[in-house]
C-alpha positions, 0 to 999 in steps of 0.5 A: 340593673346594668346586667339586665341592660347587657342582656337586653342588649345581646338579645337584640334582634338586628333583623338581617335575614338572607335575601335572594338576589341581593348581590350582583354575581350571585348567579355566578357564585352559585355556578361555581359552587356547583361546578366545585361540588361536581368536581369533589364528587368525580374526585370522590369516585376516583378515590373510591375506585383507587381505595376499592382497588387497594383493598382487593390487592391487599386482600389477595396478596396478603398485605394486611396493611394495604388491605386496611388502608383500602378499607379505610380509603373506601369508608372515607370516600363513601363519607365524602360522597355523602356529605357532598351530595347532602351539602344543600340539605345540611346547610338548609337544615341548620340555616332553618334550625338557626332561624328558630333560635331566639 
């Protein structure tokens, strides 16, 4: 009996949902997050260029370790660009999935 009450307590829905415009300064926070995302994308472009240069330099100079590090940096920069560009979609997807958990 006590286990059943505990399970019902854990399954209780508190009724909390995200509310648009519920806090003052929300527009400022969105603006700041957008600016940080833009800064990250610009930094990723720089990292991609530097990694590609290291990759090419390592390939043409016979520096196998530099070539491998350039390849690794290029792949990481491309992955970062993917995540930064898809950040809103990723959060929206998992937020929608979370609302379906009962």
